[in-house]
N, CA and C of each residue as an Amber inpcrd file, in Angstrom:
protein
   189
 -18.8500000  38.7010000   7.0530000 -18.2860000  37.4490000   6.5470000
 -16.8120000  37.3650000   6.9600000 -16.3770000  36.1820000   7.3900000
 -14.9980000  35.9910000   7.8090000 -14.0800000  35.9140000   6.5990000
 -12.8870000  36.4430000   6.7730000 -11.9310000  36.3470000   5.6760000
 -11.4310000  34.9160000   5.5740000 -10.8790000  34.5860000   4.4080000
 -10.3730000  33.2160000   4.1810000  -9.2510000  32.8730000   5.1500000
  -8.3750000  33.8250000   5.4500000  -7.2680000  33.5910000   6.3690000
  -7.7790000  33.2360000   7.7550000  -8.8600000  33.8740000   8.1890000
  -9.4150000  33.5990000   9.5140000 -10.0670000  32.2210000   9.5450000
 -10.7940000  31.8660000   8.5040000 -11.4680000  30.5710000   8.4650000
 -10.4760000  29.4170000   8.4100000  -9.3510000  29.6020000   7.7390000
  -8.3890000  28.5210000   7.5760000  -7.4160000  28.3870000   8.7420000
  -7.5370000  29.2600000   9.7150000  -6.6160000  29.2140000  10.8470000
  -6.9930000  28.0110000  11.7250000  -6.1660000  26.9940000  11.6540000
  -6.4240000  25.7530000  12.3710000  -5.1810000  25.4180000  13.1800000
  -5.3870000  24.8790000  14.3590000  -4.2360000  24.4720000  15.1700000
  -3.5210000  23.3310000  14.4620000  -2.2080000  23.4380000  14.3360000
  -1.4250000  22.4180000  13.6520000  -0.7400000  21.5130000  14.6620000
  -0.6060000  20.2650000  14.2960000   0.0920000  19.3130000  15.1490000
   1.5870000  19.6040000  15.1310000   2.2440000  19.3000000  16.1950000
   3.6860000  19.4920000  16.2930000   4.4090000  18.2250000  15.8370000
   4.2780000  17.9030000  14.5590000   4.8540000  16.6640000  14.0380000
   6.3680000  16.6660000  14.0360000   6.9880000  17.8040000  13.8230000
   8.4270000  17.8470000  13.6420000   9.1550000  18.4680000  14.8330000
   8.4570000  18.6360000  15.9150000   9.0850000  19.1520000  17.1190000
   9.6370000  17.9770000  17.9290000  10.7170000  18.1730000  18.6540000
  11.2650000  17.0770000  19.4470000  10.2590000  16.6300000  20.5020000
  10.2750000  15.3600000  20.8490000   9.3260000  14.8660000  21.8530000
   9.5780000  15.5390000  23.2020000   8.5300000  15.6650000  23.9730000
   8.6400000  16.2930000  25.2850000   9.4300000  15.4220000  26.2560000
   9.2790000  14.1160000  26.1290000   9.9660000  13.1810000  27.0190000
  10.9180000  12.3480000  26.1740000  12.1670000  12.3310000  26.5570000
  13.1090000  11.5100000  25.8060000  13.2030000  10.1240000  26.4540000
  13.2510000   9.1230000  25.6130000  13.3170000   7.7460000  26.0810000
  14.7770000   7.3180000  26.0800000  15.2230000   6.8030000  27.1790000
  16.5990000   6.3440000  27.2920000  16.6600000   4.8610000  26.9660000
  17.7000000   4.4840000  26.2180000  17.9030000   3.1000000  25.8010000
  17.8800000   2.1580000  26.9980000  18.5230000   2.5680000  28.0730000
  18.6440000   1.7140000  29.2550000  17.2990000   1.4300000  29.9080000
  16.3090000   2.2990000  29.6970000  15.0120000   2.1130000  30.3430000
  14.0640000   1.2550000  29.5090000  14.4270000   0.9730000  28.2630000
  13.5780000   0.1190000  27.4380000  13.6510000  -1.3150000  27.9400000
  12.5610000  -2.0480000  27.8060000  12.5950000  -3.4600000  28.2000000
  13.6410000  -4.2220000  27.3780000  14.2270000  -5.2320000  27.9740000
  15.2850000  -6.0290000  27.3360000  14.8180000  -6.5880000  25.9940000
  13.5740000  -7.0230000  25.9160000  13.0360000  -7.5930000  24.6690000
  13.0320000  -6.5540000  23.5480000  12.6580000  -5.3300000  23.8680000
  12.6330000  -4.2540000  22.8680000  14.0490000  -3.9280000  22.4170000
  14.9940000  -3.9000000  23.3340000  16.3910000  -3.6470000  22.9810000
  16.8890000  -4.7270000  22.0190000  16.6010000  -5.9910000  22.3260000
  17.0650000  -7.0940000  21.4810000  16.4230000  -7.0430000  20.0960000
  15.1360000  -6.7480000  20.0390000  14.4550000  -6.6550000  18.7410000
  15.0100000  -5.4900000  17.9210000  15.2930000  -4.3790000  18.5730000
  15.8400000  -3.2170000  17.8760000  17.2090000  -3.5260000  17.2880000
  18.0630000  -4.1680000  18.0710000  19.3960000  -4.5260000  17.5870000
  19.2800000  -5.5080000  16.4240000  18.3900000  -6.4770000  16.5410000
  18.1940000  -7.4580000  15.4690000  17.7410000  -6.7670000  14.1780000
  16.7800000  -5.8520000  14.2760000  16.2790000  -5.1610000  13.0870000
  17.3400000  -4.2490000  12.4700000  18.1150000  -3.5660000  13.3030000
  19.1850000  -2.7110000  12.7780000  20.2600000  -3.5400000  12.0790000
  20.6040000  -4.6900000  12.6570000  21.5920000  -5.5680000  12.0300000
  21.0800000  -6.0620000  10.6790000  19.8020000  -6.4240000  10.6190000
  19.2240000  -6.8890000   9.3490000  19.2280000  -5.7700000   8.3140000
  18.9160000  -4.5610000   8.7440000  18.9380000  -3.4090000   7.8420000
  20.3280000  -3.1940000   7.2710000  21.3450000  -3.2770000   8.1180000
  22.7220000  -3.1020000   7.6510000  23.1420000  -4.2240000   6.7060000
  22.7870000  -5.4720000   7.0300000  23.1250000  -6.5940000   6.1400000
  22.4630000  -6.4310000   4.7790000  21.1880000  -6.0600000   4.7770000
  20.4690000  -5.8640000   3.5120000  21.0870000  -4.7320000   2.6990000
  21.4600000  -3.6560000   3.3760000  22.0770000  -2.5240000   2.6830000
  23.4120000  -2.9350000   2.0620000  24.2210000  -3.6690000   2.8240000
  25.5170000  -4.1250000   2.2960000  25.3200000  -5.0570000   1.1070000
  24.3570000  -5.9530000   1.2140000  24.1030000  -6.8900000   0.1260000
  23.6860000  -6.1490000  -1.1450000  22.8410000  -5.1440000  -1.0000000
  22.4180000  -4.3670000  -2.1790000  23.5770000  -3.5650000  -2.7430000
  24.4110000  -3.0240000  -1.8680000  25.5540000  -2.2300000  -2.3280000
  26.5390000  -3.0880000  -3.1010000  26.7550000  -4.3110000  -2.6480000
  27.6830000  -5.2050000  -3.3330000  27.0870000  -5.7350000  -4.6380000
  25.7820000  -5.9350000  -4.6540000  25.1220000  -6.4460000  -5.8510000
  25.0240000  -5.3920000  -6.9440000  24.9800000  -4.1360000  -6.5600000
  24.8420000  -3.0390000  -7.5140000  25.8940000  -1.9750000  -7.2090000
  27.1050000  -2.1700000  -7.6940000  28.1650000  -1.1940000  -7.4230000
  27.7910000   0.2050000  -7.9070000  28.4330000   1.2000000  -7.3490000
  28.1660000   2.5840000  -7.7040000  28.3370000   2.7870000  -9.2030000
  27.4400000   3.5470000  -9.7800000  27.5170000   3.8230000 -11.2060000
  26.5280000   2.9910000 -11.9990000  26.0970000   1.8620000 -11.4510000
  25.1010000   1.0580000 -12.1350000  23.7270000   1.4630000 -11.6360000
  22.7290000   1.3540000 -12.5110000  21.3840000   1.7080000 -12.0950000
  20.8040000   0.5710000 -11.2770000  19.9300000   0.9660000 -10.3590000
  19.2820000   0.0120000  -9.4610000  17.7910000   0.1150000  -9.6670000
  17.1600000  -0.9410000 -10.1220000  15.7160000  -0.9520000 -10.3140000
  15.2890000   0.0620000 -11.3630000  14.3260000   0.8880000 -10.9960000
  13.7720000   1.8910000 -11.9120000  14.4110000   3.2470000 -11.7540000
  15.4860000   3.3320000 -11.0170000  16.1120000   4.6260000 -10.7750000
  16.8630000   5.1220000 -11.9770000
């Protein structure tokens, strides 16, 4: 009979290892670059709006 350690030995995915191929910003299509900048700008605006609406020290939502 196989031991439990032997039976559970399964190949694991490399989820947290750096990608083998790095993607350079300059090589992305112009549309992807524009969408990325738009989404990052929206993220920053939303973050600033929440920070101003709930100054430090006040609770936010269920936190």
